[in-house]
N, C-alpha and C positions, 0 to 999 in steps of 0.2 A: 087720519083713520087709524085707530087703535085695534088691533086684533087680539092682543094679549090683556088681561086683567092681572094687576098685582094686588094681592091682599095686603093686610097690615103686617104680616110676617112672611118673609121669603128668603130664598138663598140663591145668589147668583153663582153658578157652578161651571168651572172649567175654563173661564177666560184668562188671558194673559193680562196681569195687573200692571198699570203704570200709576203709582200711587201719588205722584206730585212732588216727591222728595228728591227726585233725580237718581234714584237707585235703578239698578238694572231691573228691567221688567220681569215679574215673576210669572212663570207658567202654570197653568192648571191650578187655579186658585179657587177659594170660596169666600165669598162676602155675604154674611148674614145680616139682613136688615129687619128691624122690629120697630113698628111705630115711628117710622121716618128716621131712625137712628141706626148707624151701623154698630152692630153688636159684636161682631166677630170677623176677623180677617185671617185666613189660613191657607193651607194647601188642601187639595182634595183628598189626598191619601190619609192625612192624620186628623182632619176635621170631621167630627162627628155630628151629625145633623139630627135635630128632633124628629121623631117618627112621622109626624103629620104635616111638617112645614113644606110650604110651596117650594118647588125647586125649579129654577129656570136655567137651562142648559146653554151655555155660552161657549162651547168648544170652538176654537177658531176665531173667536172675537177677541177685542181688546177693551179692557175696562179702565176708565180713567176718571178724574175728578170733572165735575162741570166747570166750564170755562168762566173767566171773570174779566169782563172789559173794564178796565180802571178809568177810562175817560170817554164818555159819550154823551151826547146832547139829544135827549128825547123831548124836543121842543115842538115837534110837528111841522118843521120846515120841508118843503119839497123842492125849493129852488134856491140859487144863490142871489135872487133879486131882493135885496134887503129892504127896500121900499115896499115891495109887495108883501114880503113877509111880516113886516111892521104893521101894516094896515089890514092883514088878514084877520077875520074874525077869530077870537080866542076859541069859540066852541069848535070851529073847524080845525084849528091847530091841535086842540085836545083829542079829537076823534082820530085825526092822523097819528098822533103820538101813541095811542093805544095799538094801532096797527104796525107801527114801527117796532114797538116793543116786542110784539109777538114775533116778528120777523127776526129780530136779534136772538131770541130764544131757540128759534128754528135752526139756527147755526150752532147751538151747543152752549150758548151762554146762559148759564143759570143765575148769574149775577152781574148787574152793571152798576158801576159807581158813576153818578151823574157829575158832569162838568158844568152844570147850570141849565136850569130849565124852569119855567114858570109851572110846569105841570107835574114835575117828577114826584113831589109830595103826594099828590092825589093819585098818580100811577101806583106809587108804593102802597097805598091804602087799598086801592082797588085790587091789586094783585094779592095782597095779603088776605083780604076778605074772600077771595075766590070769585070776584065778579068778572075779572078778565084774566086771560092766560098770558103770562109774561114772565121775565126773569125777576129775581129778587132785585128790588131797587134800592140802592143806597143814595139817598136824596140830599141835595144841598140847597134846592130852591134857586133863587136868582143869585148870580155870582156878584160879587162887588167891584165896580168900577168908579172912577172919578167922574165927576160932571164933564161933559164935552168929549168924553172918550167914547166914540160910537163909530160903527162901520160906515154910517151914512154921512156924506158930506154936508156939513152944516152951512156952507156958503152957497149951497144950490137948493137945499130942502129945509124947510123950517121945521125942525124937530125939537120940541121943548126939552130943556136940559135943567129945569129947576131941581133943587135938591130933592132927592127921593124919587125923581121920575124914572119910570122903569124904561130901559133901553132895550126895546124889542121883547123877545120871549126868553132871553137867557140871562140878563144882567140888570143891576140896579145901581143907579148913580148915588154915590155918597161922598162927602167931603168933610174933613176934620174928624178928629178923635170921637167927639161925642155923637156925631151922625153915624159913625161906624159902630160905636158901642151899641146904640139903640137898634141899628139894623141887625146886628148879630143876635141880640136878645129877642127880636121879633122872629128872626129865623128860627131860633131854638124853640120858640113857642109853637112853631109850625111842625116840629118833631123832625128836623132835618138831622142827618147823620154826620155831616161835615160842613166846613165853610169854604167856598171858593172865592178867590180874589185875583185881580189883574195887577201884577207888579210892573208889567210893561204893556205896551201898545200892541195892536194886532197886524198893523201894515196896511189898512185898507184904503187910506188916502193920506195926504201930506200932513194933515194936523192930527193924525192918529198913527204914528209911525212905530214900527217895531223897536226902533231905538229909543223911544220915549220911555220914561219912568212914570208910572201912573200915581203912585203914592209916595209921600215922604217917609223916611224911617220911622218917624214917630207914629204916623198912621198905619204902616205895616206891622209895627210892633204892638200897636193896639189890637189889630185884627187877630194876631197870633195869641196874644195874652188873653184877650176876652174869649176867643174860642177854646183855649186850653183850660181856662178857669172852670168852664162848664163841661169839660170832657170831650170837646169836639175837635177832631184833627182838621188840619187845613191843607188845601190844595192850591198851589200858586202858579198861575199863568206867567211864564217868564221867557221872553223871546230876545233877550240880549244878555250880554255878560254882566253888566251892572245889576240887572234885575236878578240874575242867578245868585250873585255875590250878596246882594241885599237879602234874598230869601234864606240863603245860609245864615247870615248874620242874625236874622230874627228868629230862626228856628222853626221854618215850616215843616210840614210832615212829608209833602211830595212836591216836587218841582215838575210842572207840565210843559212839554215842548223842550225847553232848555237850549234852544237854538241860539245862535250868536253871530256876530259880524265877522266876515273874513279875516283870517290871521289871528283871531283871539281864540285860542284853544284853552279848554280846562287844564290847569296845571296840577301837578301831583298834590300840592297843598289843598286845593279846592277839593279835589276827589276824596282825600283822605278826611277832610273835614265833613263832607257829605256822608261818608260811610260812618265815621265816628258818631255822628248825630242821628244816625238811622234814618236819613232822608231818602225817600224813594225817588226815582227818576222815571217819568213817563215820556219816552221820546217822541210818540205820535208820529212815527215816520211816514206811514202811508198816506196821511192827509196832506203832506207837503207835495205829493205828486199829483194831486187832482184839484179841481175847483178853479176859481177866480185867480188865486195866488200861486198856481201850480208852478213847480220848477222841474227840469228834466230829470235831475237826479239829486240825491242828498250829497252836498259837499263834502269832499274828504276831510277838511278840518273839523267839521261837526262830527263825522264818524269817528275820527281820532279821539275827540273829547268824549264821546259816549263809551268808546272801547276802553279808554283809560279809566273812566269812572267805574266800569265793570270790573276791570283788573284790580282796582283798589278796594273792591267789595261793595260798591253801591248796587243796591237791588233795583233792576229794571222791570217796568211793568208793561204788560199789554194795555195799550189805550189807543183806539183807533180814531178818536175824535170825530165820529160820525156826527154831522150837524145838518145835512140836508140830503133828502132822498135822491136828488139828481146827481149831485157830485160824490156823495158817499153813500151809496145804497145800503140801507140798513140790513144788517146780517152778513151780506157778501162783503161789505167793506170792513166791518168789525173783524172778521175772521182773517182777512188779508194782512192785519198787523203781525199776526203770529209769524206769517212767512217772511215779513219784512225783518223781523228780529233774527230770524235765521240767515236769510240772504244778505242783508245789509250790515248787521252788527256782528255776524258770525257766531250766534249762539247755537249750540247744538239743539236738535229737535227736543231732547229731554229738558235741557236748560230753559228753552222757550216755553215749554209745557208748564214748568215750575213758575216762570214769570206770570203765566196766564191763570195759574191756580193758586198755589201756596202763597206767592208774593202778593197777589191781588187781595186775598183774604186778610193778609197781615196789614196792608195799608188801610183796609176798611175796618180793622180792629175787630174782626169776626173769625180769626183764624183758630179760635177755640171751637168754632162750630163747623166751618167748611175750609176747603181749600186742598185738603189732602184725604186720602182714603185710609181713615184710621178708626179704630174702635172709639166709640163715644161721640163721634162726629155726625152731622146730619148727612143723609145719603143724597147728596148731589152728584150724580153719576151720569157718565156718557158711555154707552156701548157702541163701539165703532167696528167696521168690518175689516179695515186694513190697519197696519201698524204705524201709528204717528211718530212713534219714537225712532223709527229708521227713515221716514220720509214724512216731513210736516206737510207736504202738499195734499196729503190724503184728507186733511181736515177742510180744505177749500171747497169740497163738493159735499154739501150737506147730505147727499144719498149715501155717503159712506157712514153716515150715522145710523144705527139701528134703533136704540132707544135713548130718550132724554128723560132722566128721572130727577125730580127735585124734591127734597125732604121726603124720599121714600115713595113718592107718587109717580107714576108714568104719565108724563105729560104729552110726550110726542113719540110716535112709533113710524118708522120709514119702511 
């Protein structure tokens, strides 16, 4: 329920500003928004406002950029029952995905980068045309897997694996460089924003192990080269050290999960190479602690690797990897990842906010439009009641949010 109406031109006055650049929060600020774009950022004392501009007084509140989840699956799943989700009608999954997208928005996420979904391209269109309420969707369509790589046991259930066969609601089976080339060209024609592929397995059964490599180096190079040729970044699922090293070698744009076997930590050379190539890391920490494959805590050797990467300049992203509403409740799970970045990896609240805003925009290649509160950028903004720069926990409760603004429009008011 919205009690306030925002015009096309207004000024947010008096809030403490957390701009996404890790700087010290600025008190008593003014942010002027015109036609969805931030026109001016300044302090209340020296900034002169136009005579008739709408003024929204926010003294005692905190103003920050809209959050970006850099890895989520809006695929309409409500359980970890892979057989049940595979045979669920697509129409039902699509309707669920609409509801899930809105719930993610309600926790302050104004942008979501998809990690694979049959529906994300259409969610993106529906959001953009104003048909549904949701975050900005950076779509990738179906992620690319090899044939036979599926979370469902092939020795028990007869799931067809012919080339091009869709594997559930999140991925597509492809084999060989020509199938890959054609798949990427089809995805581009659907207006995707990036290409997702699986360099390693996911660990759901003995023939789909995390330690497996899904594609040859030739195939992975084709994925990256073909995507980059048409200006699309790549996100790479990598759950073992060989896969991470292969991803580094072929030059992916982001490594998703990045976990690996005990005893094999990232070394300095790997971390420096990742930083030099500008490859982002999405640790997806919170998803490791829930669901069918949950562990009690993140192993120390993995934490050491991620911290070493950060120390060497690798940019870490907020990516909750929400995939089903039972194990990863949409909205609540997504925001939990920002707390994990602080509690597990040791980021400061301001560093975690930068991961969830500025770096998220960079990996999506829209940092000229969103991610920080600066003049000339779109007004994707959160107004919150308590200070997240001193205590990240305040973002866990959506009731601490006052306003959610996207492209200058007030979408949600609490």
